[in-house]
Structures are given as C-alpha cells and as structure tokens.
C-alpha positions in Angstrom: -16.2 -45.6 -49.1 -19.7 -44.4 -48.5 -18.8 -40.7 -49.0 -17.2 -41.5 -52.4 -20.3 -43.4 -53.4 -22.5 -40.4 -52.5 -20.2 -37.9 -54.3 -20.4 -40.0 -57.5 -24.2 -39.9 -57.7 -25.5 -37.4 -60.3 -29.0 -36.2 -59.8 -30.7 -34.9 -62.9 -31.6 -31.2 -62.8 -29.5 -30.5 -59.7 -26.5 -28.1 -60.0 -23.9 -29.7 -57.7 -21.9 -26.5 -57.6 -24.8 -24.5 -56.3 -25.5 -27.3 -53.7 -21.9 -26.9 -52.4 -22.4 -23.1 -52.2 -25.7 -23.7 -50.3 -23.9 -25.9 -47.7 -21.1 -23.4 -47.3 -23.7 -20.5 -46.9 -25.6 -22.4 -44.2 -22.4 -23.1 -42.3 -21.2 -19.5 -42.5 -24.7 -18.1 -41.6 -24.8 -20.2 -38.4 -21.7 -18.4 -37.1 -22.9 -15.0 -38.3 -26.4 -15.4 -36.7 -24.9 -15.1 -33.2 -22.1 -12.6 -34.0 -22.9 -9.5 -31.8 -20.7 -7.2 -33.9 -22.4 -8.3 -37.1 -25.8 -7.8 -35.5 -24.9 -4.2 -34.5 -23.8 -3.4 -38.0 -27.1 -4.7 -39.4 -29.1 -2.8 -36.9 -27.2 0.4 -37.6 -27.6 0.1 -41.4 -31.3 -0.8 -41.2 -31.9 2.3 -39.1 -30.1 4.4 -41.7 -32.2 2.9 -44.4 -35.4 3.5 -42.4 -34.4 7.2 -41.8 -33.6 7.7 -45.5 -36.9 6.1 -46.5 -38.9 8.4 -44.2 -37.0 11.4 -45.4 -37.6 10.4 -49.0 -41.3 10.1 -48.5 -41.4 13.8 -47.5 -40.5 14.7 -51.1 -44.0 13.8 -52.2 -47.1 15.9 -51.4 -49.3 12.9 -52.0 -47.5 9.5 -51.8 -50.6 7.6 -52.9 -50.7 9.6 -56.2 -47.0 8.8 -56.7 -47.6 5.1 -56.1 -50.5 5.1 -58.6 -48.3 6.8 -61.2 -45.5 4.3 -60.8 -47.9 1.4 -60.9 -49.4 2.6 -64.2 -45.9 3.3 -65.6 -44.8 -0.2 -64.7 -47.9 -1.8 -66.3 -47.5 0.2 -69.4 -43.8 -0.7 -69.6 -44.5 -4.4 -69.3 -47.4 -4.3 -71.7 -45.3 -2.5 -74.4 -41.9 -3.9 -73.6 -41.1 -5.2 -77.1 -41.9 -1.9 -78.9 -40.1 0.1 -76.2 -37.0 -2.0 -76.6 -37.1 -1.6 -80.4 -37.5 2.2 -80.0 -34.6 2.2 -77.5 -32.4 0.3 -79.9 -33.1 2.7 -82.8 -32.4 5.7 -80.6 -29.2 4.4 -79.0 -27.9 3.0 -82.3 -28.3 6.4 -84.0 -25.7 7.6 -81.5 -23.2 4.9 -82.5 -23.9 2.4 -79.7 -24.1 -1.2 -80.7 -26.9 -3.2 -79.2 -26.3 -7.0 -78.7 -29.5 -8.9 -78.1 -29.3 -12.1 -76.1 -31.0 -15.2 -77.5 -33.8 -16.8 -75.5 -33.8 -20.5 -74.7 -35.6 -21.3 -78.0 
C-alpha cells in the first residue's frame, strides 16, 4: 500500500521518467564499477586518447598561440552569433537548402 501511495505523488518540476532512468543508471553503475573487463577496456581507450592527444599537439609549433587563436575565435563567434547565423542562413539558402529555425521558450 505504501509503495502505491509513493508512486502516486507528483512533485512539481520533477520529471519522473528521468528519475527512473537515474535509479537504473545508479544500479547499473554499481555493477560496472567493479567489472575488471570493463576497467581494462576503459584503461585501454584512455591510453589511446592520451597518445592521440600528445601526437596531435606535435602538429603545432606553438600550442599557446593556437590556444589564443581559438580563444579569440570562440569569443568572436559568441559575440556575433546572431549576425553569423543570418549570414549562414543566406549563404546556405542560396544553394537550395531550407533552414528551419527553432522557437525559443518565449
């Protein structure tokens, strides 16, 4: 009886489906946390990523200059996002592609 009562409670602002997913995730993660084969796969893939990352850094003569360039590009993109999107829409539409804009919450 108590379980039925708890299931019938609706909390405002809480997505019950995502809560159910959360509980299933926690249960599955407890079994994976101690799975030796899974740990070995993770260790192997992390080492491959680290090797690829180090190899990729060798493509740059000065990594700090590259980081600076990317940082400025990101800032410019964020600051000018609306005009960049409009320009993109004009260019891509001229090639016959239809752009569908999503509405915001307002």
